[in-house]
Rosetta silent file (secondary structure, phi, psi, omega in degrees, C-alpha in Angstrom):
SEQUENCE: QALGYYLRAQRLNPFDSDIRFNIRFVQKKLNLASASSSSLYARFRNQVLDHISLPALLFLTLVFSALAGRGLLPVLRLWKARDLSDNEDEKSPFTLGFAVFSLCFLSFLSLSLMKGFDNLSSRAIVTNEKVDLRSGPSEANVSLGQVSEGLEVSINEKVEGWAQVTYREGLRAPVTGWLPANSIMSVSEGSLL
SCORE:     score description
SCORE:     0.000 S_00000001
   1 L     0.000  -17.257  178.686    0.060   -0.015    0.018 S_00000001
   2 H   -57.323  -45.582  177.389    3.007    2.240    0.437 S_00000001
   3 H   -54.710  -45.832  178.415    3.391    2.607   -3.395 S_00000001
   4 H   -57.766  -46.200  176.374   -0.282    3.636   -3.644 S_00000001
   5 H   -58.636  -51.307 -177.955    0.181    6.341   -0.964 S_00000001
   6 H   -61.326  -37.808  175.701    3.313    7.660   -2.618 S_00000001
   7 H   -69.298  -27.183  174.294    1.616    7.813   -6.037 S_00000001
   8 H   -69.786  -47.347 -176.755   -1.290    9.721   -4.427 S_00000001
   9 H   -61.033  -36.299  179.863    1.194   12.075   -2.861 S_00000001
  10 H   -72.529  -25.569  172.277    2.943   12.652   -6.149 S_00000001
  11 H   -63.247  -43.237 -173.674   -0.343   13.720   -7.711 S_00000001
  12 H   -76.734  -34.544 -177.970   -0.592   16.339   -5.125 S_00000001
  13 L  -141.316   91.775 -178.118    3.024   17.588   -5.410 S_00000001
  14 L   -78.462   -4.117 -176.985    4.633   16.386   -8.664 S_00000001
  15 L  -100.066    0.148  176.720    7.858   18.380   -8.042 S_00000001
  16 L   -76.272  106.309 -172.591    8.875   16.535   -4.757 S_00000001
  17 H   -69.345  -31.454  174.739   12.132   14.697   -5.488 S_00000001
  18 H   -57.915  -46.592 -178.845   11.597   12.725   -2.084 S_00000001
  19 H   -68.625  -44.489  176.339    8.334   11.262   -3.204 S_00000001
  20 H   -53.634  -44.857  179.313    9.973   10.267   -6.597 S_00000001
  21 H   -61.261  -45.783 -174.554   12.832    8.640   -4.718 S_00000001
  22 H   -69.020  -28.644  174.279   10.542    6.783   -2.449 S_00000001
  23 H   -63.515  -52.759  177.358    8.385    5.476   -5.412 S_00000001
  24 H   -60.407  -34.576 -177.293   11.502    4.052   -7.022 S_00000001
  25 H   -70.946  -44.459 -174.116   12.643    2.489   -3.709 S_00000001
  26 H   -64.808  -43.098  174.334    9.309    0.845   -3.122 S_00000001
  27 H   -58.413  -41.756  173.318    9.107   -0.414   -6.735 S_00000001
  28 H   -55.466  -46.125 -179.545   12.632   -1.856   -6.255 S_00000001
  29 H   -68.968  -35.226  172.657   11.616   -3.669   -3.180 S_00000001
  30 L   -78.231   -0.438  179.156    8.610   -5.142   -4.783 S_00000001
  31 L    57.976   35.242 -175.305   10.780   -6.310   -7.704 S_00000001
  32 L   -74.208  152.437 -172.646    8.411   -4.572  -10.061 S_00000001
  33 L   -67.228  150.023 -175.698    9.165   -4.687  -13.843 S_00000001
  34 L   -71.828  166.318 -176.194   11.382   -1.759  -14.958 S_00000001
  35 L   -66.324  -18.007  176.364    9.909    1.183  -16.824 S_00000001
  36 L   -70.506  -28.755 -175.848   11.414   -0.348  -20.089 S_00000001
  37 L   -85.872  -13.301 -173.029    8.908   -3.256  -19.936 S_00000001
  38 L   -83.783  175.965  174.554    5.837   -0.901  -19.445 S_00000001
  39 L   -64.559  158.254 -177.292    4.113    0.735  -22.238 S_00000001
  40 H   -64.349  -34.618  175.907    5.474    3.774  -24.193 S_00000001
  41 H   -68.815  -45.450 -174.710    2.686    5.962  -22.673 S_00000001
  42 H   -62.484  -48.038  178.559    3.208    4.666  -19.181 S_00000001
  43 H   -60.578  -43.504  176.894    7.016    5.455  -19.496 S_00000001
  44 H   -63.949  -37.471 -177.565    6.119    9.021  -20.931 S_00000001
  45 H   -68.079  -45.709 -176.412    3.678    9.547  -18.078 S_00000001
  46 H   -65.554  -35.201 -176.489    6.252    8.431  -15.473 S_00000001
  47 H   -97.882  -15.191 -173.060    9.080   10.446  -16.782 S_00000001
  48 L  -118.282  -69.334 -164.517    7.250   13.624  -18.131 S_00000001
  49 H   -66.390  -40.176 -175.570    3.532   14.084  -17.053 S_00000001
  50 H   -70.009  -10.834 -176.088    4.018   13.038  -13.403 S_00000001
  51 H  -101.807    3.348 -179.872    6.579   15.723  -12.966 S_00000001
  52 L  -141.503  141.573  179.424    4.646   18.726  -14.000 S_00000001
  53 L   -81.651  154.615  172.043    1.171   20.064  -12.857 S_00000001
  54 H   -58.535  -48.178 -178.669   -1.841   20.848  -15.294 S_00000001
  55 H   -58.023  -39.289  174.633   -1.925   24.461  -14.096 S_00000001
  56 H   -62.766  -51.525  178.940    1.780   24.953  -14.979 S_00000001
  57 H   -56.083  -44.597  178.809    1.234   23.494  -18.355 S_00000001
  58 H   -53.214  -49.141 -177.533   -1.880   25.549  -18.982 S_00000001
  59 H   -52.316  -55.351 -176.697    0.112   28.622  -17.824 S_00000001
  60 H   -65.175  -31.656  174.895    3.036   27.877  -20.256 S_00000001
  61 H   -66.459  -45.985  179.770    0.594   27.208  -23.091 S_00000001
  62 H   -59.015  -46.620 -176.287   -1.107   30.540  -22.554 S_00000001
  63 H   -63.281  -40.539  177.163    2.353   32.381  -22.395 S_00000001
  64 H   -80.028  -10.309  165.602    3.602   30.774  -25.704 S_00000001
  65 H   -65.072  -50.839 -178.748    0.131   31.516  -27.292 S_00000001
  66 H   -63.623  -47.865 -178.327    0.751   35.166  -26.567 S_00000001
  67 H   -66.084  -35.729  178.978    4.231   35.103  -27.684 S_00000001
  68 H   -67.946  -42.609  176.203    3.383   33.233  -30.911 S_00000001
  69 H   -62.812  -45.373  174.564    0.668   35.789  -31.542 S_00000001
  70 H   -62.253  -29.459  174.039    2.941   38.686  -30.968 S_00000001
  71 H   -69.170  -24.251 -177.373    5.466   36.976  -33.438 S_00000001
  72 H   -80.203  -23.643 -172.735    2.631   36.721  -35.981 S_00000001
  73 H   -71.051  -43.513  168.013    1.967   40.496  -36.137 S_00000001
  74 H   -46.858  -52.458 -179.362    5.284   41.331  -37.916 S_00000001
  75 H   -55.944  -37.608  178.677    4.589   38.543  -40.337 S_00000001
  76 H   -73.551  -38.557 -178.724    1.167   39.935  -41.155 S_00000001
  77 H   -60.724  -46.666 -177.265    2.580   43.464  -41.504 S_00000001
  78 H   -66.662  -38.105  178.008    5.245   42.227  -43.885 S_00000001
  79 H   -60.768  -47.160 -168.445    2.638   40.158  -46.094 S_00000001
  80 H   -66.247  -39.659 -176.242    0.455   43.125  -46.218 S_00000001
  81 H   -71.440  -45.134 -172.902    3.432   45.509  -47.285 S_00000001
  82 H   -62.550  -38.345  177.410    4.545   42.753  -49.771 S_00000001
  83 H   -67.996  -34.637 -177.063    1.067   42.568  -51.367 S_00000001
  84 H   -70.028  -35.353 -168.582    0.960   46.396  -51.745 S_00000001
  85 H   -95.117  -10.954  179.707    4.386   46.620  -53.454 S_00000001
  86 L    51.897   27.732  173.275    4.105   43.737  -55.928 S_00000001
  87 L   -98.945  122.646 -171.249    7.773   43.077  -55.667 S_00000001
  88 L   -83.806  -14.482 -174.159    8.380   39.249  -55.912 S_00000001
  89 L   -89.762    2.464 -175.783   12.046   39.362  -54.845 S_00000001
  90 L   -74.960  162.292 -177.525   11.497   40.449  -51.207 S_00000001
  91 L   -72.280  159.841  176.754   12.302   37.965  -48.391 S_00000001
  92 L   -71.967  141.965  179.452    9.634   35.799  -46.892 S_00000001
  93 L   -77.882   -1.344  179.058    7.907   37.345  -43.945 S_00000001
  94 L   -66.324  130.920 -178.247    8.130   34.247  -42.032 S_00000001
  95 L  -110.559  157.142  178.465   10.165   34.829  -38.960 S_00000001
  96 H   -66.429  -32.055 -176.793   12.174   32.517  -36.724 S_00000001
  97 H   -68.663  -43.716  174.975   10.724   33.887  -33.651 S_00000001
  98 H   -69.040  -34.455 -176.140    7.143   33.031  -34.743 S_00000001
  99 H   -68.834  -41.315 -177.228    8.141   29.584  -35.777 S_00000001
 100 H   -66.729  -55.891 -175.383    9.905   28.821  -32.374 S_00000001
 101 H   -57.624  -42.377 -175.278    6.971   30.320  -30.271 S_00000001
 102 H   -69.133  -43.698  177.776    4.354   28.465  -32.348 S_00000001
 103 H   -55.376  -48.542  179.860    6.276   25.126  -31.998 S_00000001
 104 H   -59.272  -45.860 -175.346    6.571   25.808  -28.146 S_00000001
 105 H   -55.448  -46.359 -177.618    2.782   26.570  -28.097 S_00000001
 106 H   -66.839  -38.790 -179.482    1.784   23.422  -29.932 S_00000001
 107 H   -64.344  -44.229 -176.137    4.044   21.361  -27.705 S_00000001
 108 H   -82.528  -20.183  173.101    2.646   22.576  -24.398 S_00000001
 109 H   -67.710  -42.073  178.573   -0.914   22.463  -25.726 S_00000001
 110 H   -64.229  -40.942  178.370   -0.287   18.845  -26.623 S_00000001
 111 H   -70.611  -37.029 -179.236    1.219   18.104  -23.139 S_00000001
 112 H   -62.067  -36.751  175.210   -1.698   19.991  -21.477 S_00000001
 113 H   -68.663  -42.284  172.258   -4.181   17.696  -23.365 S_00000001
 114 H   -62.119  -43.549  178.327   -2.299   14.634  -22.397 S_00000001
 115 H   -68.361  -36.415  176.368   -2.070   15.633  -18.791 S_00000001
 116 H   -67.232  -44.406  175.756   -5.765   16.515  -18.687 S_00000001
 117 H   -54.654  -47.231 -175.139   -6.699   13.015  -20.155 S_00000001
 118 H   -64.295  -37.379 -174.426   -4.275   11.349  -17.711 S_00000001
 119 H   -76.402  -25.418  176.214   -5.841   13.198  -14.823 S_00000001
 120 H   -70.943  -28.020 -171.879   -9.365   12.051  -16.069 S_00000001
 121 L   -79.803  142.393  175.084   -8.420    8.407  -16.050 S_00000001
 122 E   -87.948  121.190  176.051   -8.907    6.288  -12.891 S_00000001
 123 E  -121.821  155.040  174.130   -5.859    4.381  -11.841 S_00000001
 124 E  -139.717  168.200  172.432   -5.079    1.936   -9.043 S_00000001
 125 E  -118.575  134.296  171.593   -2.314   -0.203   -7.666 S_00000001
 126 E   -63.597  125.610 -175.306   -2.691   -3.918   -6.825 S_00000001
 127 L  -107.346  -17.593  172.094   -2.129   -4.264   -3.091 S_00000001
 128 L   -81.748  150.221 -176.402   -2.345   -8.067   -2.621 S_00000001
 129 L   -61.548  -35.600  176.919    0.784  -10.112   -3.102 S_00000001
 130 E  -151.070  137.400  168.642   -0.940  -12.297   -5.889 S_00000001
 131 E  -144.178  145.052 -173.929   -4.474  -12.045   -7.007 S_00000001
 132 E   -78.036  118.268  168.279   -6.527  -13.798   -9.671 S_00000001
 133 E   -77.725  121.785 -166.671   -7.697  -11.689  -12.661 S_00000001
 134 E  -106.421  156.279  176.359  -11.187  -12.981  -13.537 S_00000001
 135 L   -77.034  -11.877  178.288  -13.200  -12.855  -16.723 S_00000001
 136 L  -155.511  171.198 -172.235  -16.205  -11.478  -14.817 S_00000001
 137 L   -80.586   53.751  169.127  -17.120   -9.838  -11.545 S_00000001
 138 L  -162.656  162.426  178.501  -17.246  -12.937   -9.355 S_00000001
 139 L   -62.367  -20.278 -178.374  -15.176  -15.914   -7.989 S_00000001
 140 L   -78.034  -14.206  176.888  -17.094  -18.288  -10.305 S_00000001
 141 L   -80.187  153.259 -168.731  -15.698  -16.701  -13.348 S_00000001
 142 L   -63.767  135.699 -177.523  -12.666  -18.156  -15.136 S_00000001
 143 E   -82.704  126.872  176.474   -9.184  -16.826  -13.917 S_00000001
 144 E   -82.980  -10.990 -178.100   -7.297  -15.135  -16.700 S_00000001
 145 E   142.950 -176.256  179.567   -3.995  -15.269  -14.715 S_00000001
 146 E  -111.749  143.706  170.972   -2.512  -13.622  -11.714 S_00000001
 147 E  -113.984  152.752 -172.247   -1.451  -10.081  -11.169 S_00000001
 148 E  -102.562  151.664  171.390    1.212   -8.993   -8.498 S_00000001
 149 L   -55.181  136.966  179.172    1.406   -6.421   -5.911 S_00000001
 150 L    92.098   -2.110  175.737    2.410   -3.008   -7.183 S_00000001
 151 L   -71.358  126.051 -178.321    0.977   -3.464  -10.607 S_00000001
 152 E   -90.532  136.562 -177.339   -0.631   -0.214  -11.813 S_00000001
 153 E  -130.263  160.521  171.184   -4.076   -0.692  -13.550 S_00000001
 154 E  -105.512  136.338  178.151   -6.625    1.587  -15.098 S_00000001
 155 E   -90.122  124.116  178.844  -10.160    1.233  -13.654 S_00000001
 156 E   -95.501  -34.940 -165.078  -12.828    0.949  -16.308 S_00000001
 157 E  -162.116  154.361  167.106  -15.859    0.179  -14.160 S_00000001
 158 E  -130.344  139.441 -178.100  -16.901   -0.968  -10.568 S_00000001
 159 E  -143.789  121.245  177.760  -19.657   -3.415   -9.828 S_00000001
 160 L    28.696   69.026  178.273  -20.524   -4.807   -6.379 S_00000001
 161 L    71.870   19.515  177.568  -17.205   -5.082   -4.915 S_00000001
 162 E  -136.203  153.288 -175.530  -15.330   -5.833   -8.049 S_00000001
 163 E  -121.864  130.069  173.223  -13.365   -3.519  -10.398 S_00000001
 164 E   -94.090  120.540 -174.569  -12.954   -4.066  -14.171 S_00000001
 165 E  -127.476  152.108  171.985   -9.321   -3.087  -14.850 S_00000001
 166 E  -114.699  145.792  165.618   -6.918   -2.851  -17.902 S_00000001
 167 E  -143.719  163.816 -177.258   -3.239   -3.129  -17.795 S_00000001
 168 L  -134.862  132.894  166.365   -0.469   -3.407  -20.454 S_00000001
 169 L  -114.596  121.973  177.069    2.902   -5.074  -20.179 S_00000001
 170 L    61.862 -129.223 -176.840    5.437   -3.912  -22.736 S_00000001
 171 L  -101.556    5.943  174.762    4.387   -4.126  -26.332 S_00000001
 172 L   -71.458  167.304  177.812    1.632   -6.722  -25.765 S_00000001
 173 L   -69.096  149.507  174.745   -2.120   -5.970  -26.212 S_00000001
 174 L   -57.776  141.161  179.059   -3.859   -4.555  -23.171 S_00000001
 175 E  -108.191  127.927  178.369   -5.317   -7.170  -20.685 S_00000001
 176 E  -123.038  138.479  177.770   -8.778   -6.474  -19.266 S_00000001
 177 E  -167.991 -172.695 -175.142  -10.366   -8.346  -16.365 S_00000001
 178 E  -118.662  139.682  177.919  -12.032   -8.094  -13.043 S_00000001
 179 E  -125.454  146.129  170.948  -10.310   -7.871   -9.691 S_00000001
 180 E   -62.952  134.152 -170.957  -11.869   -7.804   -6.182 S_00000001
 181 H   -64.083  -23.887 -178.391  -12.133   -4.123   -5.183 S_00000001
 182 H   -87.552    6.621  172.960  -10.404   -4.832   -1.915 S_00000001
 183 H  -101.963    3.134  176.781   -7.285   -5.981   -3.745 S_00000001
 184 E  -135.199  160.002  173.579   -6.526   -2.653   -5.313 S_00000001
 185 E  -132.192  126.465 -172.856   -6.102    0.948   -4.030 S_00000001
 186 E   -62.003  127.912  170.918   -7.102    3.881   -6.027 S_00000001
 187 E  -110.578  -13.358 -177.805   -4.229    6.345   -6.812 S_00000001
 188 E  -148.079  120.465 -175.539   -6.140    8.548   -9.208 S_00000001
 189 E   -85.763   -4.410 -174.156   -9.928    9.218   -8.921 S_00000001
 190 L    74.307   49.734  172.381  -10.112   10.705  -12.337 S_00000001
 191 L  -107.362  157.905  179.152  -10.454   14.520  -11.573 S_00000001
 192 L   -70.915  -29.862  178.877   -9.128   17.183  -13.599 S_00000001
 193 L  -111.200    0.000    0.000   -6.918   18.749  -11.030 S_00000001
């Protein structure tokens, strides 16, 4: 359960290096798979998205939007002047500043959208040492295999003490099944902030 509490704390303060250290320490103690075996998005989330807050990303998006807009004004003036002069040999009005600020704006906008999507998804950590992943929400359903303590899963649905979860290992297709709700600990409730 320590891993779950540390992941919750990281959502509240993504800049705390002690929390990141403790998460790595607990993962090492639980012998969890390395980040290289998880999905590309999970690695990106762990290495980038978990280290910056949504308000900070939105602020940077706004700043670079303003800077790109400011860089667009000279471009428009030059195009207007070029149209009036009919001189085909003039330099292109496209400026490096406009290009850089626009690229930064698009990058931060993309990161903001990814962070917002990530915050809206419900995630949990398996807290039991070994638990059967079932094909349906009861002990009578077929076991699809076992999952181990510390595995991070996405929660799709909850039904009468059971949670339908999805997880991915490496490049394999996602695995979806049902776990007893008391065998997982929610680390993300799916809220925007």
